[in-house]
BAKOLTI-618940 format. One line per 4 residues: number of its first residue (from 1); for each residue x, y, z of C-alpha. Coordinates in Angstrom, 3 decimals. Layout:
N
NUM = X,Y,Z | ...
***
This chain:
810
1 = -0.016,0.040,0.039 | 2.800,2.433,0.968 | 4.607,1.637,-2.198 | 1.473,2.311,-4.235
5 = 0.941,5.653,-2.485 | 4.545,6.671,-3.256 | 4.256,5.653,-6.837 | 1.052,7.647,-7.302
9 = 2.572,10.613,-5.467 | 5.692,10.653,-7.747 | 3.504,10.133,-10.829 | 1.321,13.084,-9.957
13 = 4.172,15.371,-9.050 | 5.928,14.538,-12.337 | 2.755,14.919,-14.327 | 2.291,18.443,-12.902
17 = 5.884,19.444,-13.258 | 5.212,23.162,-13.405 | 3.097,23.029,-10.305 | 5.751,20.906,-8.514
21 = 8.533,23.221,-9.496 | 6.700,26.368,-8.478 | 5.448,24.881,-5.224 | 8.722,23.406,-4.189
25 = 10.564,26.573,-5.224 | 8.342,28.776,-3.134 | 8.707,26.499,-0.149 | 12.526,26.354,-0.671
29 = 12.783,30.135,-0.836 | 10.711,30.574,2.317 | 12.602,27.978,4.297 | 15.957,29.366,3.114
33 = 15.112,32.901,4.138 | 13.775,31.607,7.451 | 16.921,29.616,8.241 | 19.345,32.408,7.192
37 = 17.553,34.910,9.410 | 17.309,32.404,12.249 | 21.099,32.044,12.094 | 21.439,35.795,12.664
41 = 18.979,35.792,15.557 | 20.657,32.714,17.159 | 24.044,34.386,16.909 | 22.738,37.627,18.534
45 = 21.140,35.679,21.369 | 24.403,33.780,21.926 | 26.627,36.842,22.371 | 28.407,36.838,25.776
49 = 26.522,33.761,26.924 | 29.647,31.604,27.178 | 31.004,33.146,30.433 | 30.889,30.761,33.295
53 = 30.192,33.477,35.894 | 27.418,35.131,33.887 | 24.599,34.448,36.400 | 26.396,36.376,39.185
57 = 28.085,39.046,36.994 | 26.640,42.610,36.797 | 27.656,45.869,35.129 | 27.424,49.110,37.238
61 = 25.413,51.827,35.467 | 24.298,55.371,36.193 | 21.124,57.185,35.323 | 19.962,60.709,35.750
65 = 16.319,61.859,36.294 | 15.917,62.550,32.616 | 16.399,58.881,31.823 | 19.843,59.156,30.324
69 = 22.152,56.232,31.196 | 25.885,55.667,31.136 | 28.399,52.933,32.077 | 31.592,54.990,32.762
73 = 32.420,55.012,36.481 | 35.001,56.569,38.680 | 37.923,54.171,39.589 | 37.419,54.316,43.335
77 = 33.754,53.112,43.258 | 34.414,49.442,42.805 | 36.956,49.033,45.634 | 34.667,50.997,47.978
81 = 31.729,48.631,47.025 | 33.900,45.593,47.690 | 34.853,46.907,51.081 | 31.318,48.041,52.116
85 = 28.979,45.498,50.803 | 29.424,41.767,51.667 | 27.288,40.863,48.642 | 30.062,41.975,46.291
89 = 32.485,39.022,45.939 | 34.855,40.538,43.359 | 35.061,43.315,40.792 | 36.739,44.103,37.499
93 = 37.284,47.567,36.027 | 37.947,47.999,32.271 | 39.168,51.168,30.639 | 38.084,50.703,27.002
97 = 39.188,54.033,25.513 | 42.012,55.308,27.691 | 44.707,52.826,26.537 | 44.742,53.435,22.753
101 = 48.126,54.298,21.392 | 51.197,53.219,19.454 | 52.843,49.884,20.491 | 56.434,49.281,19.562
105 = 58.635,46.205,19.628 | 61.988,47.889,20.304 | 65.212,46.736,18.588 | 68.797,47.544,19.578
109 = 69.682,50.846,21.303 | 66.006,51.569,21.929 | 65.204,52.125,18.271 | 61.656,50.855,17.305
113 = 61.803,47.739,15.271 | 58.138,47.709,14.477 | 55.311,50.058,15.510 | 51.552,49.669,15.251
117 = 48.674,51.870,16.261 | 46.456,49.706,18.487 | 42.807,50.486,19.143 | 41.560,47.210,20.573
121 = 43.564,47.673,23.731 | 42.411,48.230,27.364 | 43.444,48.522,30.935 | 41.816,45.911,33.256
125 = 42.076,44.629,36.769 | 43.807,41.321,37.569 | 40.418,39.679,37.943 | 39.687,40.035,34.240
129 = 40.647,36.487,33.289 | 38.977,34.929,36.346 | 35.615,36.725,36.003 | 35.377,36.389,32.191
133 = 35.872,33.058,30.427 | 38.691,33.900,27.972 | 40.954,30.890,28.179 | 44.737,31.449,28.385
137 = 47.164,29.624,26.171 | 50.224,30.824,28.111 | 50.458,32.093,31.691 | 48.054,31.779,34.659
141 = 44.727,33.571,34.803 | 45.029,34.465,38.489 | 48.465,36.029,38.139 | 48.450,37.509,34.623
145 = 47.714,41.157,35.457 | 48.461,41.364,39.139 | 51.706,43.299,38.755 | 51.848,46.828,37.157
149 = 53.499,47.184,33.737 | 52.217,43.728,32.588 | 50.194,42.858,29.523 | 48.250,39.890,28.124
153 = 48.092,39.417,24.401 | 45.727,37.623,22.173 | 47.196,34.705,20.155 | 46.950,36.668,16.918
157 = 48.527,39.674,18.539 | 51.423,37.584,19.919 | 52.078,36.256,16.427 | 51.936,39.763,15.065
161 = 54.708,40.965,17.315 | 56.768,37.814,18.021 | 55.948,35.389,15.227 | 56.188,31.814,16.473
165 = 58.573,32.720,19.320 | 57.366,32.391,22.879 | 55.825,35.661,23.932 | 56.028,35.273,27.737
169 = 58.607,37.515,29.262 | 59.037,39.663,26.158 | 58.542,43.442,26.396 | 56.514,45.971,24.437
173 = 56.531,49.713,24.648 | 53.253,51.669,24.595 | 53.111,55.373,23.740 | 49.702,56.882,24.608
177 = 48.283,59.788,26.637 | 50.014,58.424,29.700 | 53.409,58.765,28.068 | 55.900,56.006,27.197
181 = 55.583,52.879,29.269 | 57.183,49.419,28.993 | 55.144,46.315,29.534 | 56.136,42.661,30.047
185 = 53.992,39.936,28.486 | 52.706,37.692,31.269 | 49.901,35.835,29.398 | 48.613,34.825,25.928
189 = 44.951,34.219,25.625 | 42.846,32.666,22.880 | 41.425,35.176,20.393 | 38.150,36.432,21.776
193 = 35.252,34.668,19.925 | 32.946,36.393,17.545 | 30.112,35.814,20.071 | 31.709,38.314,22.471
197 = 31.100,42.015,22.710 | 34.686,42.434,23.831 | 37.278,41.977,21.041 | 40.439,43.098,22.874
201 = 43.827,42.288,21.372 | 45.780,43.572,24.344 | 44.867,43.751,28.053 | 47.150,45.915,30.189
205 = 47.358,45.802,33.962 | 45.216,48.568,35.419 | 47.637,48.726,38.396 | 50.070,50.471,36.058
209 = 47.986,53.673,36.584 | 48.233,53.386,40.378 | 51.754,54.784,40.066 | 51.534,58.659,39.688
213 = 54.679,58.489,37.603 | 52.760,56.547,34.933 | 49.926,59.090,34.603 | 51.901,61.738,32.610
217 = 50.030,64.494,34.523 | 46.614,63.029,33.862 | 45.316,63.237,37.427 | 41.763,62.405,36.394
221 = 42.873,58.801,35.906 | 43.957,58.263,39.494 | 42.730,54.853,40.695 | 41.775,56.299,44.080
225 = 39.634,59.126,42.590 | 35.905,59.661,42.558 | 35.878,62.326,39.869 | 37.223,61.013,36.544
229 = 34.641,58.536,35.192 | 36.277,56.508,32.489 | 35.971,52.790,33.621 | 33.390,50.139,32.983
233 = 32.788,48.365,36.324 | 31.675,44.765,36.720 | 30.729,43.272,40.024 | 30.496,39.616,40.866
237 = 27.841,39.064,43.464 | 27.272,36.142,45.766 | 24.702,33.526,44.690 | 22.138,34.726,47.312
241 = 22.578,38.473,46.617 | 19.555,40.479,45.343 | 20.815,43.001,42.717 | 17.901,45.397,43.298
245 = 18.507,45.551,47.014 | 22.245,46.043,46.417 | 21.537,48.844,43.989 | 19.479,50.580,46.733
249 = 22.402,50.316,49.198 | 24.672,51.774,46.480 | 22.389,54.787,46.181 | 22.070,55.244,49.939
253 = 25.882,55.392,50.165 | 26.083,57.792,47.231 | 23.599,60.160,48.927 | 25.640,60.149,52.073
257 = 28.736,61.098,50.104 | 27.030,63.674,47.828 | 23.475,64.715,48.743 | 23.175,67.058,45.747
261 = 23.783,64.282,43.161 | 20.372,63.129,41.980 | 21.641,60.358,39.616 | 21.146,56.730,40.672
265 = 23.132,53.552,40.343 | 21.861,50.473,38.719 | 23.065,46.908,38.280 | 22.640,45.463,34.767
269 = 22.942,41.644,34.461 | 25.906,40.926,32.240 | 23.717,38.518,30.298 | 21.694,41.530,29.104
273 = 24.605,43.717,27.970 | 24.184,42.703,24.297 | 20.426,42.339,24.173 | 18.220,43.796,26.840
277 = 15.740,41.719,28.819 | 12.822,43.625,27.245 | 12.145,46.535,24.887 | 11.305,48.758,27.806
281 = 14.637,48.385,29.525 | 16.616,51.628,29.732 | 20.024,50.125,30.371 | 22.522,50.549,27.428
285 = 23.122,47.598,25.176 | 25.499,46.844,22.282 | 22.874,45.050,20.154 | 19.347,45.816,19.218
289 = 16.578,43.624,20.716 | 13.978,45.469,18.591 | 15.918,44.580,15.398 | 16.159,40.893,16.492
293 = 12.325,40.814,17.140 | 11.770,42.471,13.733 | 13.977,39.945,11.890 | 12.296,37.058,13.698
297 = 8.902,38.402,12.647 | 9.950,38.834,9.038 | 11.345,35.312,8.972 | 8.149,33.822,10.222
301 = 6.017,35.871,7.914 | 8.022,34.873,4.849 | 7.696,31.216,5.867 | 3.983,31.626,6.425
305 = 3.680,33.231,2.995 | 5.336,30.181,1.511 | 2.872,27.869,3.199 | -0.068,29.917,2.038
309 = 1.257,29.690,-1.404 | 1.335,25.952,-1.091 | -2.306,25.870,-0.047 | -3.333,28.213,-2.843
313 = -1.357,26.353,-5.538 | -2.630,22.971,-4.282 | -6.285,24.014,-4.291 | -5.792,25.704,-7.633
317 = -4.963,22.321,-9.172 | -7.724,20.558,-7.272 | -9.992,20.471,-10.304 | -7.418,18.293,-12.104
321 = -7.684,15.713,-9.210 | -11.500,15.960,-8.766 | -12.322,13.074,-11.173 | -9.638,10.955,-9.608
325 = -11.141,11.417,-6.203 | -14.632,10.706,-7.509 | -13.559,7.490,-9.287 | -11.656,6.238,-6.245
329 = -14.529,6.950,-3.906 | -16.901,5.354,-6.232 | -14.941,2.077,-6.230 | -14.806,2.021,-2.415
333 = -11.887,4.152,-1.278 | -12.313,5.573,2.181 | -11.705,9.215,2.740 | -9.079,8.408,5.307
337 = -7.099,6.482,2.617 | -7.332,9.554,0.319 | -6.203,11.777,3.186 | -3.166,9.549,3.793
341 = -2.331,9.611,0.072 | -2.679,13.374,-0.316 | -0.934,13.924,3.049 | 1.995,11.748,1.723
345 = 2.247,13.872,-1.418 | 2.165,17.061,0.633 | 4.866,15.826,2.958 | 6.935,14.690,0.027
349 = 6.656,18.012,-1.629 | 7.489,19.831,1.624 | 10.449,17.526,2.122 | 11.744,18.406,-1.323
353 = 11.239,22.130,-0.510 | 13.145,21.634,2.781 | 16.061,19.970,1.059 | 16.159,22.600,-1.664
357 = 15.919,25.305,1.053 | 18.837,23.939,2.960 | 20.820,23.694,-0.369 | 20.045,27.359,-0.913
361 = 21.252,28.243,2.552 | 24.534,26.560,1.929 | 25.030,28.066,-1.445 | 24.020,31.575,-0.339
365 = 25.843,31.483,3.025 | 28.974,33.313,1.879 | 27.086,36.074,0.162 | 24.800,36.451,3.184
369 = 27.796,36.642,5.552 | 29.301,39.424,3.443 | 26.068,41.376,3.581 | 25.696,41.225,7.319
373 = 29.415,41.213,8.053 | 29.315,38.142,10.282 | 30.630,34.596,9.958 | 27.527,32.451,10.330
377 = 26.649,28.900,9.292 | 24.101,26.250,10.113 | 26.339,25.309,13.054 | 25.445,28.696,14.521
381 = 21.979,27.312,15.299 | 23.332,24.670,17.723 | 24.364,27.350,20.256 | 20.747,28.299,20.843
385 = 17.662,26.288,21.672 | 15.933,28.578,19.165 | 16.619,26.007,16.400 | 14.198,23.600,18.137
389 = 11.457,26.195,17.938 | 12.454,26.863,14.313 | 12.402,23.168,13.446 | 8.989,22.779,15.118
393 = 7.644,25.678,13.217 | 8.869,24.325,9.878 | 7.539,20.847,10.546 | 4.332,22.116,12.035
397 = 3.658,24.360,9.052 | 4.428,21.578,6.626 | 2.103,19.214,8.418 | -0.590,21.879,8.879
401 = -0.606,23.014,5.256 | -0.495,19.381,4.152 | -3.455,18.386,6.283 | -5.552,21.304,4.952
405 = -4.645,20.409,1.390 | -5.386,16.691,1.982 | -8.763,17.362,3.540 | -9.716,19.801,0.803
409 = -8.807,17.425,-2.006 | -10.463,14.392,-0.319 | -13.708,16.229,0.354 | -15.140,16.118,-3.206
413 = -18.566,14.388,-3.626 | -18.094,11.493,-6.011 | -21.535,11.855,-7.576 | -21.031,15.570,-8.282
417 = -17.459,15.199,-9.579 | -18.414,12.367,-11.942 | -21.188,14.617,-13.314 | -18.581,17.435,-13.753
421 = -19.910,19.503,-10.847 | -17.019,20.884,-8.671 | -18.883,23.219,-6.377 | -17.205,21.736,-3.324
425 = -13.990,23.252,-4.462 | -15.332,26.763,-4.001 | -16.039,26.404,-0.297 | -12.495,27.661,0.423
429 = -12.721,30.633,-1.890 | -12.902,33.097,1.071 | -9.852,31.578,2.738 | -7.807,31.649,-0.418
433 = -8.703,35.319,-1.020 | -7.913,36.087,2.557 | -4.508,34.490,2.221 | -3.792,36.641,-0.871
437 = -4.769,39.809,1.084 | -2.534,38.730,3.935 | 0.448,37.984,1.634 | 0.203,41.214,-0.260
441 = -0.359,43.184,2.939 | 2.927,41.902,4.240 | 4.598,42.690,0.938 | 3.257,46.211,0.884
445 = 4.365,46.853,4.502 | 7.856,45.652,3.633 | 8.072,47.793,0.613 | 7.070,50.811,2.633
449 = 9.611,49.881,5.224 | 12.318,49.645,2.638 | 11.441,53.081,1.095 | 11.357,54.781,4.553
453 = 14.755,53.230,5.434 | 16.330,54.271,2.106 | 14.838,57.751,2.408 | 16.117,58.230,5.964
457 = 19.573,56.951,4.891 | 19.617,59.349,2.012 | 18.446,62.160,4.266 | 21.363,61.526,6.663
461 = 23.899,61.288,3.937 | 22.732,64.427,2.025 | 21.485,66.707,4.812 | 23.361,69.999,5.330
465 = 25.704,69.225,8.246 | 26.979,72.696,9.133 | 30.454,71.724,8.085 | 32.057,70.329,4.876
469 = 33.448,66.779,5.103 | 34.492,66.538,1.453 | 38.138,66.465,0.504 | 39.225,66.320,4.155
473 = 41.860,63.739,5.176 | 42.291,62.857,8.918 | 45.794,61.795,9.857 | 46.117,60.197,13.231
477 = 48.449,61.920,15.729 | 51.941,60.549,16.437 | 52.648,59.423,19.923 | 56.166,57.973,19.791
481 = 58.541,60.686,21.073 | 58.590,63.423,23.704 | 56.049,66.327,23.657 | 58.726,68.918,22.868
485 = 60.151,66.978,19.943 | 56.700,66.219,18.482 | 55.581,69.809,18.770 | 58.722,71.057,16.903
489 = 58.133,68.571,14.182 | 54.460,69.487,13.970 | 55.472,73.088,13.274 | 57.939,71.957,10.606
493 = 55.256,69.736,9.013 | 52.794,72.659,8.997 | 55.298,74.759,7.030 | 55.793,71.940,4.462
497 = 51.988,71.531,4.116 | 51.565,75.194,3.322 | 54.003,74.806,0.408 | 52.086,72.036,-1.175
501 = 49.634,73.216,-3.935 | 47.193,70.420,-3.234 | 46.725,71.455,0.380 | 44.087,74.158,0.865
505 = 44.153,74.239,4.651 | 44.974,72.129,7.676 | 44.212,72.086,11.411 | 44.993,70.165,14.619
509 = 42.018,68.937,16.590 | 41.080,66.740,19.415 | 37.562,66.201,18.013 | 36.878,64.638,14.613
513 = 33.301,64.849,13.199 | 31.608,61.458,13.390 | 33.416,60.632,16.689 | 32.906,61.714,20.234
517 = 34.252,64.839,21.824 | 37.436,65.130,23.999 | 35.318,64.794,27.124 | 31.996,65.916,28.678
521 = 31.577,67.779,31.924 | 29.165,69.727,34.048 | 29.780,72.504,36.580 | 29.957,75.235,33.927
525 = 27.704,78.272,34.652 | 27.355,81.967,34.183 | 28.592,84.257,36.959 | 25.052,84.361,38.458
529 = 23.879,80.776,37.803 | 20.228,79.645,38.063 | 19.351,76.691,40.280 | 20.416,73.450,38.552
533 = 22.731,75.096,35.993 | 25.726,73.361,37.536 | 24.242,69.957,36.557 | 23.966,70.684,32.952
537 = 26.456,68.822,30.729 | 28.608,70.316,28.007 | 30.679,68.468,25.369 | 34.230,69.748,25.237
541 = 36.474,69.940,22.229 | 40.127,70.948,21.971 | 41.022,72.681,18.660 | 43.470,75.134,17.169
545 = 42.727,78.415,15.399 | 42.636,76.729,11.999 | 39.880,74.188,12.819 | 36.858,76.358,11.988
549 = 38.260,77.413,8.640 | 39.470,73.954,7.631 | 36.116,72.369,8.436 | 33.981,75.140,6.946
553 = 32.222,75.851,10.288 | 30.638,79.302,10.288 | 30.642,81.833,13.123 | 27.293,83.149,14.284
557 = 28.869,85.887,16.247 | 32.234,87.033,17.604 | 35.622,85.756,16.473 | 37.846,82.694,16.313
561 = 40.723,81.892,18.557 | 44.000,83.642,17.753 | 47.319,81.952,17.179 | 48.705,83.289,20.504
565 = 45.683,81.996,22.479 | 46.225,78.474,21.098 | 49.927,78.483,21.987 | 49.076,78.875,25.677
569 = 47.286,76.359,27.930 | 43.522,77.080,27.794 | 43.528,77.890,31.551 | 46.118,80.591,30.818
573 = 44.378,82.052,27.735 | 40.963,81.764,29.473 | 39.133,81.999,26.121 | 36.415,79.737,24.734
577 = 34.266,79.422,21.649 | 30.770,77.919,22.089 | 28.068,76.744,19.733 | 24.537,78.104,19.579
581 = 23.206,75.162,21.560 | 25.569,75.938,24.449 | 24.587,79.612,24.267 | 20.920,78.699,24.676
585 = 21.706,76.319,27.572 | 23.691,78.928,29.317 | 20.705,81.218,29.121 | 21.826,83.775,26.516
589 = 19.098,85.309,24.280 | 21.232,85.110,21.137 | 24.704,84.411,19.857 | 25.513,88.171,19.847
593 = 24.372,88.411,23.510 | 26.738,85.600,24.512 | 29.869,87.131,22.811 | 32.113,88.863,25.279
597 = 30.383,87.353,28.307 | 32.040,85.101,30.890 | 31.433,81.599,32.159 | 32.795,80.007,35.347
601 = 34.560,76.565,35.200 | 36.919,76.523,38.083 | 37.867,80.066,36.849 | 36.446,82.692,34.567
605 = 36.515,82.129,30.764 | 35.593,84.716,28.199 | 33.306,83.721,25.349 | 35.066,85.182,22.294
609 = 32.911,83.630,19.664 | 29.767,81.547,19.003 | 29.694,79.070,16.059 | 26.656,77.913,14.273
613 = 25.367,74.501,15.270 | 26.812,71.568,13.252 | 26.107,67.878,13.340 | 29.298,66.703,14.974
617 = 28.065,63.116,15.800 | 25.673,62.661,12.859 | 21.890,62.997,12.574 | 20.990,60.254,14.858
621 = 21.899,62.339,17.930 | 20.737,65.767,18.830 | 23.214,68.682,18.623 | 24.961,68.833,21.980
625 = 25.862,72.037,23.728 | 29.547,72.323,22.895 | 32.492,74.414,24.187 | 35.764,74.579,22.271
629 = 39.104,75.107,24.113 | 42.134,76.557,22.337 | 45.246,74.409,21.905 | 47.821,74.222,19.032
633 = 49.269,70.771,19.545 | 46.237,68.660,20.224 | 44.892,65.461,18.590 | 44.830,64.575,14.938
637 = 45.636,66.466,11.794 | 42.849,67.372,9.325 | 44.025,68.343,5.861 | 41.726,69.971,3.324
641 = 42.759,68.953,-0.164 | 42.005,70.571,-3.464 | 41.586,67.810,-6.060 | 42.729,64.236,-6.716
645 = 42.639,63.583,-3.026 | 43.622,59.883,-3.182 | 46.651,60.540,-5.389 | 47.867,63.156,-2.904
649 = 47.508,60.803,0.091 | 50.807,59.200,-0.857 | 52.583,62.560,-0.662 | 51.080,63.224,2.778
653 = 52.356,59.839,3.915 | 55.884,60.717,2.830 | 55.792,63.986,4.715 | 54.394,62.358,7.833
657 = 56.850,59.481,7.935 | 59.756,61.938,7.410 | 58.515,64.126,10.242 | 57.609,61.401,12.708
661 = 59.886,58.341,12.283 | 58.778,55.349,14.332 | 55.106,56.347,14.181 | 52.790,54.393,11.851
665 = 50.904,56.460,9.289 | 47.177,56.096,9.500 | 44.718,58.253,7.580 | 41.158,58.140,6.409
669 = 38.832,60.398,4.405 | 36.485,62.253,6.691 | 33.432,61.987,4.380 | 33.763,58.165,4.112
673 = 34.267,57.816,7.820 | 31.374,60.034,8.675 | 29.006,58.070,6.435 | 30.249,54.773,7.950
677 = 28.439,55.502,11.189 | 25.190,54.762,9.339 | 26.250,51.204,8.580 | 23.478,49.713,10.663
681 = 20.869,51.574,8.673 | 22.532,50.399,5.471 | 22.338,46.911,6.672 | 18.635,47.335,7.657
685 = 18.042,48.612,4.166 | 19.666,45.575,2.592 | 17.652,43.221,4.807 | 14.374,44.966,4.086
689 = 15.042,45.175,0.368 | 15.812,41.363,0.223 | 12.870,40.522,2.392 | 10.489,42.647,0.368
693 = 11.644,41.171,-2.960 | 11.420,37.594,-1.554 | 8.014,38.243,0.008 | 6.598,39.753,-3.173
697 = 7.982,36.930,-5.336 | 6.490,34.233,-3.109 | 3.194,36.156,-2.881 | 3.116,36.331,-6.649
701 = 3.375,32.539,-6.813 | 0.313,32.418,-4.680 | -1.516,34.903,-6.809 | -0.513,32.908,-9.911
705 = -1.972,29.783,-8.253 | -5.257,31.555,-7.479 | -5.433,32.977,-10.961 | -4.928,29.516,-12.378
709 = -7.726,28.127,-10.174 | -10.126,30.923,-11.152 | -9.363,30.564,-14.889 | -10.041,26.857,-14.818
713 = -13.222,27.224,-12.800 | -14.592,29.773,-15.313 | -13.501,27.949,-18.451 | -17.069,27.489,-19.760
717 = -18.017,31.041,-18.852 | -15.109,32.422,-20.786 | -16.104,30.268,-23.778 | -19.630,31.515,-23.718
721 = -18.581,35.092,-23.421 | -16.306,34.817,-26.428 | -19.003,33.104,-28.510 | -21.295,36.002,-27.623
725 = -18.721,38.480,-28.856 | -16.641,39.409,-25.834 | -13.149,40.654,-26.697 | -9.944,39.302,-25.260
729 = -9.305,42.615,-23.467 | -12.695,42.457,-21.735 | -12.071,38.889,-20.565 | -8.558,39.772,-19.238
733 = -10.145,42.689,-17.419 | -12.862,40.456,-16.027 | -10.323,37.960,-14.575 | -7.832,40.574,-13.354
737 = -10.456,42.826,-11.641 | -11.163,40.472,-8.783 | -7.476,40.052,-7.980 | -6.750,43.718,-8.077
741 = -9.549,44.251,-5.554 | -7.684,41.882,-3.129 | -4.478,43.713,-3.669 | -6.215,47.139,-3.064
745 = -7.663,45.753,0.137 | -4.210,44.634,1.225 | -2.834,48.119,0.571 | -5.537,49.786,2.587
749 = -4.909,47.411,5.509 | -1.123,47.470,5.394 | -0.546,51.241,4.848 | -1.697,52.510,8.287
753 = 0.231,49.778,10.085 | 3.334,50.529,8.113 | 2.961,54.245,8.799 | 2.706,53.614,12.572
757 = 5.752,51.284,12.523 | 7.783,53.753,10.457 | 6.833,56.650,12.808 | 8.009,54.678,15.741
761 = 11.321,53.785,14.118 | 12.023,57.326,13.024 | 11.555,58.580,16.555 | 15.040,57.111,17.382
765 = 16.575,59.861,15.115 | 16.961,63.410,16.413 | 16.825,64.541,12.741 | 14.612,62.573,10.393
769 = 12.872,62.592,7.083 | 9.137,63.164,6.561 | 6.681,60.391,5.821 | 5.404,61.716,2.534
773 = 2.371,60.310,0.898 | 4.307,59.379,-2.265 | 6.098,56.539,-0.301 | 2.729,54.831,0.357
777 = 1.525,55.579,-3.176 | 4.676,54.202,-4.685 | 4.499,51.060,-2.487 | 0.841,50.530,-3.494
781 = 1.497,51.186,-7.125 | 4.392,48.722,-7.298 | 2.223,46.048,-5.583 | -0.596,46.667,-8.036
785 = 1.767,46.549,-10.971 | 3.430,43.333,-9.896 | -0.009,41.735,-9.216 | -1.328,42.874,-12.550
789 = 1.666,41.362,-14.490 | 1.264,38.093,-12.555 | -2.503,37.774,-13.168 | -2.355,39.011,-16.718
793 = -0.306,36.120,-17.822 | -2.857,33.612,-16.803 | -5.775,35.824,-17.857 | -4.424,36.320,-21.407
797 = -3.732,32.554,-21.629 | -7.355,31.896,-20.705 | -8.681,34.566,-23.061 | -6.798,33.086,-26.046
801 = -8.180,29.586,-25.657 | -10.500,28.484,-28.497 | -14.113,28.874,-27.242 | -15.101,25.619,-28.950
805 = -12.533,23.772,-26.865 | -13.710,25.582,-23.744 | -17.327,24.621,-24.307 | -16.272,20.927,-24.838
809 = -14.642,20.921,-21.421 | -16.313,18.472,-19.070
***
């Protein structure tokens, strides 16, 4: 019996090869899209989950009454917590931005043999390798960073500096803001996995900064200080500790030390650092839980569309099986036997679709990984129990759609079907039409989402920024050498740049558009401050007197810094330039009113100029109140070129290497780097475009199936109309009209929902595009056009059939 069922199934699938190909292809595409997206979701859910101490590990956070959160803490907070609260078993402080600099492997006579600018480098406590599960290849976890002036290297970093030689005991020299310091390698750890938010190549002993001689005058970095907040602090609690109760104790202690501070501490589980526990959580994260939910929803919807297609295509060919069902019932076949047969065919077709889908996943994996910039595979799914839910969903959908199809095909009345009456087939007409509305509703919503994403991305890339990023090259500052020597060589390099015809202007700056400021601070007020003014935060930037001209930033009032003011320390010159947002926050009525006035920040500073607001950090964030401080030798070099900027980069490299031997040359074009901050939006756009195209394609297969069904059901009607003189155009219009109604209903339902979702997403941007009506009109028009093309093929085919042949159809 089973062999007979399989033989009939294969015979029917082969007989209806077009149906089989389209059906299996639609299922394969849906399953492939579902699995690929599920890989991404599983990876995001697995990030940081491999740490053994994760259940008892928490990150200390701060939050002000306005809801703004941060993770930078003062160095002395963690030791105080360990001493005060018995619930705190251990702590680890990590300085993620303070350590960046140039690392040299010195040769003979102290001359650098090789130098590299390192950015994935941090200071950390000795507990780093005991609290976090980063296995060591050389050295001991408990002793690696105990002593000052020690460093742990990743395996790839050890090979970079020492080749295949043993790294333990070797020395490296780091030049950064803390001066020149020698470190001894005490450990080598396995490269941090992709499923880790931390991707450090070097971990320096934080105890190095406990020695004032290693601070290079940077008193804010003192490890016993409560003022300079630059460390991420992790606390390991006891198994019985309640994090909420402990956070309350933290805040009580903070109030005792500073009653005027109205910010509060919080303890964020380390398991939630990448993805929050819920969408309403205010703690900062490195990933996007909303995007993960969105991708999961899209994956499920595409898979559902594929199953709906299967149902539509199966019922569309039901008429071809009606006589078979009638004959088999007439000779004694039970309905249960027919259900088993059709169920077997359905599962066989779903199995083929599953195998083709997995083959598509394997063949498209590399392209997919390039698009999302991650190294994923089917093996990624094994790290998350989500694959069980995904498998259950695929199998459940296959069985569910198969059961519906089997029951529909086995329900024909044998007497009616043998007489040529197939009215039973039409009982599911409402369901099939509803499925088409659902499919195209999803497709329209995805098209609208894609257009909104693209428009916002274009808006951010083309909006007037308040400065000109074009033809600007940023050259990273040298750090190997004493300050006196570097400053002398900077002056010589400036003279050489002025002699080059391709250099229009240049400037030294501690702030580069697209990146953060030098630092942020509060406590800046007017001489007669209002209550609460001392709590307002200002973003601080250190620049020279060429910065405004080189960047094309306009003055709203007053003047720029002078050369003499920049030569002094800013405390000595006591001059500042502020932006319009800072002028408003300080309480000045206008830029002109602020010019010539004074502000207090430990001492009096005169406001000599007010610049117009510009988008320093991009359009995702609001324009911060900013105060510029004068300094000639500060930060990176920005060079404004005339033409042929990439050809001239080689000449800039020659000048730099000649001026600063032993310092690696690193440069980038400001415009490219500024746009790079919108990479997440670009990836969203790619995902939505691909999902929209796939959803529309699969939905069109369903529409094609329904059109086929309707054309076959109305074969005699079409023949009669043609005999009575109806034209081919009128018949095509007759058949297409019903389908276009379904698509229009889908557009009406989907558009308001898509508008609401787009509005919610755009609220995350301080500066955003408008939701114009043409976006919805274009999405609807595209859906109608695609539906019309899909239906017209089958409608024209039916209209061209000889009416005599149509009237002979039984």
